[in-house]
C-alpha positions as CSV (number, residue, x, y, z in Angstrom):
1,X,45.8,-185.8,106.1
2,X,49.4,-186.8,106.2
3,X,50.5,-183.3,105.4
4,X,48.7,-182.0,108.4
5,X,50.1,-184.7,110.6
6,X,53.7,-184.1,109.3
7,X,53.3,-180.4,109.9
8,X,51.9,-180.9,113.4
9,X,54.7,-183.3,114.3
10,X,57.3,-180.8,112.9
11,X,55.9,-178.0,115.1
12,X,55.8,-180.2,118.2
13,X,59.4,-181.1,117.6
14,X,60.3,-177.4,117.2
15,X,58.5,-176.5,120.5
16,X,60.3,-179.3,122.3
17,X,63.7,-178.3,121.0
18,X,63.2,-174.6,121.9
19,X,61.9,-175.6,125.3
20,X,64.8,-177.8,125.9
21,X,67.2,-175.1,124.9
22,X,65.5,-172.7,127.3
23,X,66.0,-175.3,130.1
24,X,69.6,-175.6,129.2
25,X,70.1,-171.9,129.1
26,X,68.5,-171.4,132.6
27,X,70.8,-174.2,133.9
28,X,73.9,-172.4,132.5
29,X,72.8,-169.1,134.0
30,X,72.1,-170.7,137.3
31,X,75.5,-172.3,137.4
32,X,77.1,-168.9,137.0
33,X,74.8,-167.1,139.4
34,X,74.4,-169.5,142.3
35,X,76.7,-168.9,145.3
36,X,77.9,-172.4,146.4
37,X,78.6,-175.8,145.1
38,X,75.5,-177.6,146.3
39,X,73.1,-175.2,144.6
40,X,75.2,-175.2,141.5
41,X,75.1,-179.0,141.5
42,X,71.3,-178.8,141.5
43,X,71.3,-176.4,138.6
44,X,73.8,-178.5,136.7
45,X,71.8,-181.7,136.9
46,X,68.0,-181.2,137.0
47,X,67.2,-178.6,134.3
48,X,70.2,-179.6,132.2
49,X,69.1,-183.2,132.0
50,X,65.4,-182.2,131.4
51,X,66.5,-179.8,128.7
52,X,68.7,-182.4,127.0
53,X,65.9,-185.0,127.1
54,X,63.4,-182.5,125.5
55,X,65.9,-181.7,122.8
56,X,66.5,-185.4,122.1
57,X,62.7,-186.1,121.9
58,X,62.3,-183.2,119.5
59,X,65.2,-184.5,117.4
60,X,63.7,-188.0,117.5
61,X,60.4,-186.7,116.1
62,X,62.3,-184.9,113.4
63,X,64.4,-188.0,112.5
64,X,61.5,-190.6,112.8
65,X,62.2,-193.6,110.7
66,X,66.0,-192.8,110.5
67,X,68.7,-195.1,111.9
68,X,70.1,-192.4,114.1
69,X,67.1,-192.4,116.4
70,X,68.6,-195.3,118.4
71,X,71.7,-193.3,119.0
72,X,69.6,-190.4,120.4
73,X,67.8,-192.8,122.7
74,X,71.1,-194.2,123.9
75,X,72.4,-190.7,124.6
76,X,69.3,-189.9,126.6
77,X,69.4,-193.2,128.6
78,X,73.1,-192.8,129.4
79,X,72.5,-189.2,130.6
80,X,69.6,-190.3,132.8
81,X,71.6,-193.1,134.3
82,X,74.8,-191.1,135.0
83,X,73.6,-187.7,136.0
84,X,72.3,-188.7,139.5
85,X,75.5,-190.7,140.3
86,X,77.7,-187.8,139.3
87,X,75.6,-185.3,141.3
88,X,75.8,-187.5,144.3
89,X,79.6,-187.7,144.1
90,X,79.9,-184.0,143.6
91,X,77.6,-183.4,146.6
92,X,79.6,-185.6,148.9
93,X,82.9,-184.0,147.8
94,X,81.4,-180.5,148.2
95,X,80.2,-181.5,151.7
96,X,83.6,-182.7,152.7
97,X,85.4,-179.7,151.3
98,X,83.1,-177.1,152.8
99,X,83.3,-178.2,156.4
100,X,84.1,-174.6,157.5
101,X,80.5,-173.6,156.6
102,X,78.6,-175.4,159.3
103,X,75.4,-173.4,158.7
104,X,75.0,-174.8,155.2
105,X,72.9,-177.8,156.1
106,X,70.1,-178.1,158.6
107,X,70.6,-181.8,159.2
108,X,74.1,-183.3,159.3
109,X,73.6,-186.9,158.1
110,X,77.3,-187.4,157.3
111,X,78.8,-185.9,160.4
112,X,79.8,-189.2,161.9
113,X,80.9,-190.8,158.6
114,X,83.3,-188.1,157.4
115,X,86.5,-189.9,158.2
116,X,85.3,-193.4,157.4
117,X,86.0,-194.8,153.9
118,X,83.1,-195.3,151.6
119,X,81.8,-198.9,151.4
């Protein structure tokens, strides 16, 4: 019974790792192919973070019972906490730098705040 469980968990971890690598690959291709900073930012955060989390879950299944599992959990937590903040800062910077392209956004929520310092 434990042999079947061990084999099943091993295959689940393999599938998660490969699926995470596919997400990371699509994110890398999208960063190269997308035309502007805002769409590249989307490709750099969402599929990249999901891919990393899937790879970390697969590695955690492989390393169950080992001391390095906690390090993998910390890496995943740190990535989930910092990726949205970094994407927000990149988006604000891209918005400020690409003012010449007024047709980029449908709603200009930062139009009045552009010259005011951040609070």
